[in-house]
C-alpha positions as CSV (number, residue, x, y, z in Angstrom):
1,X,5.1,-11.6,-24.1
2,X,6.0,-14.1,-21.1
3,X,9.1,-13.3,-21.5
4,X,8.7,-9.7,-20.7
5,X,6.9,-10.3,-17.7
6,X,8.3,-13.0,-16.1
7,X,11.5,-11.3,-14.9
8,X,9.0,-8.7,-13.1
9,X,7.7,-11.7,-11.4
10,X,8.8,-10.6,-7.5
11,X,7.3,-6.8,-8.2
12,X,3.9,-8.6,-9.6
13,X,3.8,-10.8,-6.8
14,X,4.3,-8.0,-4.2
15,X,1.7,-6.0,-5.7
16,X,-0.8,-9.4,-5.4
17,X,0.4,-10.0,-1.6
18,X,-0.6,-5.8,-0.9
19,X,-4.2,-6.7,-2.9
20,X,-4.8,-9.8,-0.9
21,X,-3.4,-7.8,2.7
22,X,-6.1,-4.7,2.0
23,X,-8.7,-7.5,1.0
24,X,-7.9,-9.1,4.6
25,X,-7.9,-5.3,5.9
26,X,-10.6,-4.9,4.3
27,X,-12.6,-8.2,6.4
28,X,-11.0,-6.9,9.8
29,X,-12.3,-3.4,9.4
30,X,-15.7,-5.0,8.9
31,X,-15.8,-7.3,11.8
32,X,-14.5,-4.9,14.0
33,X,-17.4,-2.5,13.1
34,X,-19.9,-5.3,13.6
35,X,-18.2,-5.6,17.2
36,X,-18.7,-2.2,17.8
37,X,-22.1,-2.1,16.7
38,X,-21.6,0.0,13.9
39,X,-23.1,-0.4,10.7
40,X,-21.5,-1.3,7.5
41,X,-19.8,1.2,5.5
42,X,-20.0,4.1,7.6
43,X,-16.9,5.5,8.7
44,X,-15.8,5.7,12.6
45,X,-15.7,8.8,14.6
46,X,-11.9,10.4,14.2
47,X,-10.2,9.5,17.1
48,X,-6.7,8.0,16.9
49,X,-7.4,6.5,20.2
50,X,-10.1,4.6,18.7
51,X,-8.8,1.3,17.2
52,X,-11.9,0.5,14.8
53,X,-11.4,3.9,13.3
54,X,-7.1,3.4,12.9
55,X,-8.1,0.0,11.0
56,X,-10.7,1.7,9.1
57,X,-8.3,4.4,7.9
58,X,-4.8,1.9,7.5
59,X,-7.4,0.4,5.1
60,X,-8.7,3.6,2.8
61,X,-5.2,5.0,2.8
62,X,-4.2,1.1,1.4
63,X,-7.6,1.0,-1.0
64,X,-6.4,5.0,-1.9
65,X,-2.5,4.2,-3.0
66,X,-3.8,0.4,-4.6
67,X,-4.0,1.9,-7.8
68,X,-1.3,4.3,-8.0
69,X,1.1,1.3,-7.3
70,X,-0.5,-0.9,-9.8
71,X,-0.5,1.7,-12.8
72,X,3.3,2.7,-11.5
73,X,4.3,-1.4,-11.8
74,X,2.7,-2.3,-15.5
75,X,4.0,1.5,-17.0
76,X,7.4,0.3,-15.6
77,X,6.9,-3.0,-17.2
78,X,5.6,-1.8,-20.9
79,X,8.2,0.6,-20.8
80,X,10.9,-1.7,-20.0
81,X,12.5,-0.2,-17.2
82,X,15.8,-2.2,-15.0
83,X,13.7,-5.4,-13.7
84,X,16.5,-5.2,-10.9
85,X,15.0,-1.4,-9.9
86,X,11.2,-2.2,-10.3
87,X,11.4,-5.8,-8.1
88,X,13.4,-3.6,-5.6
89,X,11.1,-1.0,-5.3
90,X,8.0,-2.7,-5.2
91,X,9.2,-5.5,-3.2
92,X,10.1,-2.7,-0.7
93,X,7.0,-1.0,-1.4
94,X,5.1,-4.2,0.2
95,X,7.1,-4.1,3.4
96,X,6.8,-0.7,3.7
97,X,3.0,-0.9,3.6
98,X,2.8,-4.3,6.0
99,X,5.2,-1.9,8.3
100,X,2.2,1.4,7.8
101,X,-0.3,-1.4,8.8
102,X,1.2,-2.4,11.8
103,X,2.2,0.8,12.8
104,X,-0.8,2.0,12.2
105,X,-2.5,-0.2,14.1
106,X,-1.0,-0.5,17.1
107,X,-1.5,3.7,17.2
108,X,2.8,3.2,17.4
109,X,4.0,7.4,18.1
110,X,2.6,10.4,16.9
111,X,-0.6,10.8,15.1
112,X,1.2,13.6,12.9
113,X,4.9,13.6,11.9
114,X,5.7,10.3,13.7
115,X,6.5,7.0,12.5
116,X,3.5,6.4,10.3
117,X,4.1,9.4,8.7
118,X,7.7,8.4,8.1
119,X,6.7,4.8,6.7
120,X,4.0,6.2,4.6
121,X,6.1,9.0,2.9
122,X,8.5,6.3,2.6
123,X,6.0,3.9,0.7
124,X,4.7,6.5,-1.7
125,X,8.4,7.9,-2.8
126,X,8.9,4.2,-3.8
127,X,6.0,4.3,-6.1
128,X,6.7,8.1,-7.3
129,X,10.2,6.2,-7.7
130,X,8.7,4.1,-10.3
131,X,6.6,6.5,-11.9
132,X,9.5,8.7,-12.8
133,X,11.3,5.9,-14.4
134,X,9.0,4.9,-16.1
135,X,8.5,8.3,-17.5
136,X,12.4,8.7,-18.4
137,X,11.6,5.3,-19.7
138,X,9.0,6.3,-22.4
139,X,10.9,9.9,-23.3
């Protein structure tokens, strides 16, 4: 079993780094809310000019996509999808998610149909590709 997983080490590391980034985002959001006088667990007013709102939304978005990324990766491992493709797509996903968080936090581009949307959809597409490959391999 360990031999099966070893080849996927870069993909697993990418997923684990993503988890650590989400945990870091959680701490940063908590600190930003406290500094702004907001109570823990609250949602800042929807305003893209508000740094705390952008940090909070970026974190929430990461939490929302994390299960999909993990399930897609584990399905690929269990169905024996090409190690090369899985590793490439998971590392690409990680890079895109880091870029997404930076673009969102810095408020780069337009609120819709801008750089943030492009980076988000690109990362989303890597997960879709992993799902399709796992389904294909399972057939």
